[in-house]
DODRENFI-875701 format. One record per atom (N, C-alpha, C, CB): residue in three letters; x, y, z. Coordinates in steps of 0.2 Angstrom, whole numbers, padded with zeros to 4 digits, always signed. Glycine has a CB too. Layout:
<pados>
ALAXYZ ...
</pados>
This chain:
<pados>
UNK+0748+0544+0226 UNK+0745+0550+0229 UNK+0749+0555+0229 UNK+0743+0550+0234 UNK+0746+0560+0225 UNK+0749+0566+0223 UNK+0747+0571+0230 UNK+0747+0569+0216 UNK+0740+0572+0232 UNK+0739+0577+0237 UNK+0739+0574+0243 UNK+0733+0581+0235 UNK+0738+0578+0249 UNK+0740+0577+0254 UNK+0736+0579+0258 UNK+0745+0578+0256 UNK+0732+0579+0266 UNK+0730+0582+0270 UNK+0732+0578+0276 UNK+0723+0582+0269 UNK+0730+0585+0281 UNK+0731+0582+0287 UNK+0725+0581+0291 UNK+0736+0586+0292 UNK+0726+0576+0297 UNK+0720+0573+0300 UNK+0723+0573+0308 UNK+0718+0564+0297 UNK+0720+0577+0312 UNK+0721+0579+0318 UNK+0719+0573+0321 UNK+0717+0584+0321 UNK+0721+0568+0326 UNK+0719+0563+0331 UNK+0722+0563+0337 UNK+0721+0557+0329 UNK+0720+0561+0342 UNK+0724+0561+0349 UNK+0732+0557+0347 UNK+0718+0556+0356 UNK+0736+0560+0353 UNK+0741+0556+0353 UNK+0742+0549+0352 UNK+0743+0557+0357 UNK+0739+0546+0358 UNK+0736+0540+0361 UNK+0735+0535+0355 UNK+0730+0542+0364 UNK+0729+0539+0349 UNK+0729+0538+0344 UNK+0733+0534+0339 UNK+0729+0541+0344 UNK+0738+0539+0337 UNK+0745+0541+0331 UNK+0746+0535+0336 UNK+0751+0550+0330 UNK+0752+0535+0341 UNK+0755+0529+0343 UNK+0752+0523+0339 UNK+0756+0529+0351 UNK+0746+0522+0343 UNK+0743+0516+0343 UNK+0744+0513+0337 UNK+0737+0517+0344 UNK+0742+0516+0332 UNK+0743+0515+0324 UNK+0748+0515+0321 UNK+0740+0520+0320 UNK+0755+0520+0323 UNK+0761+0519+0322 UNK+0764+0512+0323 UNK+0763+0524+0324 UNK+0761+0510+0329 UNK+0765+0502+0331 UNK+0763+0498+0326 UNK+0763+0498+0338 UNK+0755+0498+0325 UNK+0752+0491+0319 UNK+0755+0494+0311 UNK+0741+0492+0318 UNK+0755+0501+0308 UNK+0758+0502+0306 UNK+0765+0502+0303 UNK+0757+0503+0308 UNK+0771+0500+0305 UNK+0776+0496+0304 UNK+0779+0503+0298 UNK+0773+0487+0300 UNK+0782+0500+0293 UNK+0787+0503+0290 UNK+0783+0506+0283 UNK+0793+0499+0288 UNK+0776+0505+0282 UNK+0771+0506+0276 UNK+0768+0514+0276 UNK+0762+0500+0278 UNK+0768+0517+0272 UNK+0766+0523+0272 UNK+0759+0525+0274 UNK+0767+0525+0266 UNK+0759+0530+0276 UNK+0751+0531+0281 UNK+0745+0529+0276 UNK+0750+0541+0283 UNK+0745+0533+0268 UNK+0740+0531+0265 UNK+0738+0525+0265 UNK+0741+0533+0260 UNK+0745+0521+0264 UNK+0743+0512+0259 UNK+0740+0509+0267 UNK+0753+0506+0255 UNK+0743+0511+0273 UNK+0741+0508+0279 UNK+0732+0509+0279 UNK+0745+0512+0285 UNK+0732+0515+0280 UNK+0724+0518+0279 UNK+0719+0516+0276 UNK+0722+0524+0276 UNK+0721+0515+0269 UNK+0717+0510+0263 UNK+0717+0504+0265 UNK+0719+0510+0256 UNK+0723+0501+0268 UNK+0722+0493+0271 UNK+0719+0491+0276 UNK+0728+0491+0273 UNK+0715+0498+0283 UNK+0714+0495+0286 UNK+0708+0496+0286 UNK+0716+0496+0289 UNK+0705+0502+0280 UNK+0697+0502+0277 UNK+0695+0497+0275 UNK+0695+0506+0271 UNK+0698+0494+0268 UNK+0697+0488+0266 UNK+0696+0482+0272 UNK+0703+0486+0261 UNK+0700+0481+0276 UNK+0697+0474+0282 UNK+0692+0477+0284 UNK+0702+0472+0289 UNK+0690+0483+0286 UNK+0685+0484+0292 UNK+0679+0483+0287 UNK+0684+0493+0298 UNK+0678+0485+0280 UNK+0672+0485+0276 UNK+0671+0476+0277 UNK+0673+0488+0268 UNK+0678+0472+0274 UNK+0679+0466+0274 UNK+0674+0461+0279 UNK+0685+0466+0275 UNK+0677+0463+0283 UNK+0674+0461+0291 UNK+0667+0463+0292 UNK+0679+0465+0297 UNK+0665+0469+0291 UNK+0658+0470+0293 UNK+0653+0465+0287 UNK+0656+0480+0293 UNK+0656+0465+0281 UNK+0652+0458+0275 UNK+0652+0454+0279 UNK+0655+0456+0268 UNK+0659+0451+0281 UNK+0659+0443+0284 UNK+0654+0443+0291 UNK+0668+0441+0287 UNK+0654+0448+0295 UNK+0649+0447+0301 UNK+0642+0449+0298 UNK+0652+0452+0308 UNK+0641+0453+0292 UNK+0632+0455+0291 UNK+0631+0446+0288 UNK+0630+0465+0281 UNK+0635+0444+0284 UNK+0633+0436+0282 UNK+0633+0431+0286 UNK+0638+0433+0277 UNK+0636+0431+0292 UNK+0637+0427+0298 UNK+0630+0428+0301 UNK+0644+0429+0302 UNK+0628+0434+0303 UNK+0622+0437+0305 UNK+0615+0434+0301 UNK+0624+0445+0304 UNK+0613+0434+0294 UNK+0610+0432+0291 UNK+0609+0424+0290 UNK+0610+0435+0286 UNK+0614+0422+0289 UNK+0617+0415+0291 UNK+0613+0411+0298 UNK+0625+0416+0292 UNK+0612+0415+0302 UNK+0610+0411+0307 UNK+0603+0413+0308 UNK+0614+0412+0312 UNK+0601+0418+0305 UNK+0593+0419+0306 UNK+0590+0416+0301 UNK+0591+0426+0306 UNK+0592+0414+0296 UNK+0590+0409+0290 UNK+0589+0400+0294 UNK+0598+0409+0283 UNK+0584+0397+0294 UNK+0585+0389+0293 UNK+0587+0384+0287 UNK+0579+0387+0294 UNK+0590+0379+0288 UNK+0592+0376+0283 UNK+0589+0375+0279 UNK+0595+0372+0284 UNK+0583+0375+0280 UNK+0576+0373+0273 UNK+0576+0381+0271 UNK+0565+0370+0277 UNK+0578+0385+0271 UNK+0578+0393+0269 UNK+0582+0394+0267 UNK+0579+0399+0273 UNK+0589+0390+0268 UNK+0597+0391+0266 UNK+0596+0385+0258 UNK+0605+0387+0273 UNK+0594+0380+0259 UNK+0593+0377+0254 UNK+0588+0379+0247 UNK+0592+0372+0257 UNK+0584+0380+0249 UNK+0577+0385+0245 UNK+0581+0390+0242 UNK+0570+0390+0249 UNK+0584+0391+0244 UNK+0589+0399+0241 UNK+0593+0395+0236 UNK+0596+0403+0248 UNK+0599+0390+0238 UNK+0603+0387+0235 UNK+0601+0385+0228 UNK+0604+0382+0238 UNK+0595+0382+0229 UNK+0592+0380+0223 UNK+0587+0383+0218 UNK+0589+0376+0225 UNK+0585+0391+0221 UNK+0582+0394+0216 UNK+0589+0399+0212 UNK+0576+0399+0220 UNK+0594+0400+0216 UNK+0601+0401+0213 UNK+0601+0398+0208 UNK+0607+0399+0217 UNK+0605+0391+0211 UNK+0606+0385+0206 UNK+0601+0387+0199 UNK+0604+0378+0209 UNK+0595+0387+0199 UNK+0589+0386+0193 UNK+0590+0394+0189 UNK+0580+0386+0197 UNK+0592+0399+0193 UNK+0591+0403+0189 UNK+0597+0405+0184 UNK+0589+0409+0193 UNK+0604+0401+0187 UNK+0609+0400+0183 UNK+0610+0398+0176 UNK+0613+0398+0185 UNK+0605+0391+0178 UNK+0607+0385+0172 UNK+0600+0390+0169 UNK+0605+0374+0174 UNK+0595+0393+0170 UNK+0591+0396+0166 UNK+0592+0402+0163 UNK+0586+0397+0168 UNK+0595+0406+0164 UNK+0596+0415+0163 UNK+0600+0414+0155 UNK+0604+0420+0171 UNK+0600+0419+0153 UNK+0601+0420+0145 UNK+0599+0426+0143 UNK+0597+0417+0140 UNK+0604+0429+0142 UNK+0605+0437+0138 UNK+0601+0437+0132 UNK+0613+0439+0134 UNK+0598+0441+0129 UNK+0593+0442+0124 UNK+0598+0446+0119 UNK+0586+0446+0126 
</pados>
């Protein structure tokens, strides 16, 4: 990362983040935090969807996906 910018945050927030980041560079730490946040959002969305679908729904999706992969051909 060659260019830098300043981000203003309350001192309490910075102190809390500094404890978590340890000896990592700020840029690497914040990218890691963003990546983990996105991963958790995706996982939570998947779990919510799984809760909404019945066992029969999930099995129909599995079957349809399997059939698609078996019959898919590039022309």
